[in-house]
C-alpha positions, 0 to 999 in steps of 0.5 A: 466491509468485506472484500475478497481480492482475486489474483495479485490484487490488493485493496488499500485504505489510505492512512491519515497523513502523519509526519512520522509512522507508528514504527518511527519512520519519517514520511516525506511530504512528497509521499503524502501529497504526490502520486505515492500514498501511505495506506494499509492493506485491507484485502489481498489476493493469493498471487498471480501467474507471471510468464507461466509461473505462479508468484505468491502474494508477499503482502498481508492484510494489515501491512502498511505500504507506500503505493502508486495511486496513478495505477490504482482505482478508487472504489467506494465500499460501504461509504469508505474509499479504498484503492484497488491495485496490483501487487506490483504497484506497491512500492514499499512496505513499512515495518520495524521500529528501528527504521528511519527515513531522512529526507534529502536536504537539497 
């Protein structure tokens, strides 16, 4: 699959649900089953104009991210579903082996 994204758009492939990321982060069930999803960027644009200023893309192909599926569109390419959204709809990137997330114990 070869995608070339334009402007500030990214294509994200869903990562199989897992309680713990490769980097050791515990992923809450609300992230795995709700509007927010865990995915991997497979294509990214160069950035976009915001109020007349060019904002460079700060996401890279291969980044694992948490993104908002309510603002993304599913697209089937070569039989695989990818989600296309703007870079502002990526909530967080997941990196580093020393990070951990502890779910709120309510």
